[in-house]
C-alpha positions as a printed NumPy array, in Angstrom:
array([[34.958, 62.794, -2.257],
       [35.014, 62.423,  1.528],
       [32.155, 61.084,  3.616],
       [31.418, 62.337,  7.126],
       [29.128, 60.07 ,  9.121],
       [27.71 , 59.821, 12.615],
       [26.635, 56.477, 14.072],
       [23.074, 57.231, 15.144],
       [19.845, 55.581, 16.266],
       [16.185, 56.007, 15.514],
       [12.938, 54.753, 16.923],
       [10.821, 52.306, 14.934],
       [ 7.289, 51.132, 15.433],
       [ 7.016, 47.605, 16.803],
       [ 5.773, 46.317, 13.439],
       [ 8.646, 47.949, 11.528],
       [11.187, 46.7  , 14.083],
       [ 9.906, 43.126, 13.688],
       [10.004, 43.476,  9.898],
       [13.596, 44.805,  9.99 ],
       [14.62 , 41.935, 12.249],
       [12.911, 39.351, 10.002],
       [14.591, 40.78 ,  6.879],
       [18.053, 41.233,  8.457],
       [19.826, 38.601,  6.329],
       [17.532, 38.723,  3.294],
       [19.146, 40.372,  0.23 ],
       [15.66 , 41.549, -0.813],
       [15.637, 43.931,  2.141],
       [17.039, 46.646, -0.14 ],
       [13.58 , 46.755, -1.754],
       [11.758, 47.406,  1.534],
       [ 9.989, 50.776,  1.756],
       [11.489, 53.363,  4.114],
       [10.292, 53.201,  7.724],
       [ 9.378, 56.317,  9.686],
       [11.205, 56.993, 12.928],
       [12.283, 59.691, 15.347],
       [15.98 , 60.583, 15.371],
       [17.117, 59.482, 18.832],
       [20.399, 61.327, 19.241],
       [21.747, 64.657, 20.275],
       [24.744, 65.571, 18.157],
       [26.773, 68.222, 19.944],
       [27.863, 70.059, 16.832],
       [24.291, 70.991, 15.794],
       [21.273, 72.717, 17.317],
       [19.244, 70.14 , 19.247],
       [18.762, 67.081, 17.034],
       [16.698, 64.882, 19.364],
       [13.377, 63.705, 17.898],
       [13.786, 65.028, 14.375],
       [11.558, 63.138, 11.933],
       [13.464, 60.635,  9.819],
       [13.198, 57.569,  7.613],
       [15.237, 54.384,  7.857],
       [16.27 , 52.952,  4.52 ],
       [17.327, 49.315,  4.488],
       [20.637, 48.429,  2.912],
       [22.28 , 45.136,  1.993],
       [22.54 , 42.484,  4.728],
       [25.341, 43.302,  7.134],
       [24.961, 47.069,  6.692],
       [23.093, 49.273,  9.119],
       [20.046, 51.053,  7.714],
       [20.676, 54.542,  6.384],
       [18.847, 57.295,  8.239],
       [17.568, 60.246,  6.235],
       [16.163, 63.241,  8.049],
       [12.938, 64.867,  6.931],
       [13.839, 67.711,  4.554],
       [13.536, 70.687,  6.92 ],
       [15.651, 73.784,  7.515],
       [17.416, 72.196, 10.519],
       [21.182, 72.517,  9.936],
       [21.789, 68.748, 10.172],
       [19.011, 68.024,  7.662],
       [20.289, 70.71 ,  5.279],
       [23.864, 69.43 ,  5.422],
       [22.747, 65.823,  4.993],
       [20.654, 66.778,  1.983],
       [23.104, 69.194,  0.305],
       [26.451, 67.826,  1.439],
       [29.254, 69.799,  3.068],
       [32.421, 71.5  ,  1.882],
       [35.92 , 70.284,  2.693],
       [36.201, 73.249,  5.086],
       [33.024, 72.177,  6.907],
       [34.347, 68.593,  6.951],
       [37.499, 69.803,  8.727],
       [35.473, 72.007, 11.072],
       [33.183, 69.141, 12.133],
       [36.158, 66.811, 12.529],
       [37.918, 69.285, 14.823],
       [34.736, 69.931, 16.797],
       [34.212, 66.201, 17.334],
       [37.832, 65.644, 18.357],
       [37.853, 68.533, 20.812],
       [34.35 , 68.137, 22.275],
       [32.971, 71.455, 20.997],
       [29.245, 71.871, 21.654],
       [26.855, 74.021, 19.634],
       [25.222, 76.613, 21.942],
       [21.779, 75.229, 20.99 ],
       [22.711, 71.528, 21.237],
       [20.998, 70.917, 24.613],
       [23.977, 68.815, 25.684],
       [25.191, 69.566, 29.192]])
């Protein structure tokens, strides 16, 4: 099994940000409830991704939180939820390497 990831950001409320910071080195952080945020990235290979609803899920200390998009019909959310084929993996890899932009990506 291959894993295709993007390094992305999300907003957090001030209270959730402070809680994440406080729990950063605590192994119990994996038991924290998910925190709501807004996806703060435009990924060229997808229709506009800025401000999709998401949740941050804490992982073990030293690992960045996992971001899960709200289960909508947006292509990025669908592919995150259902996974992608090896062919789609290759396609995304090539698009990233060659700077291809989805016509609806809103990236100039």
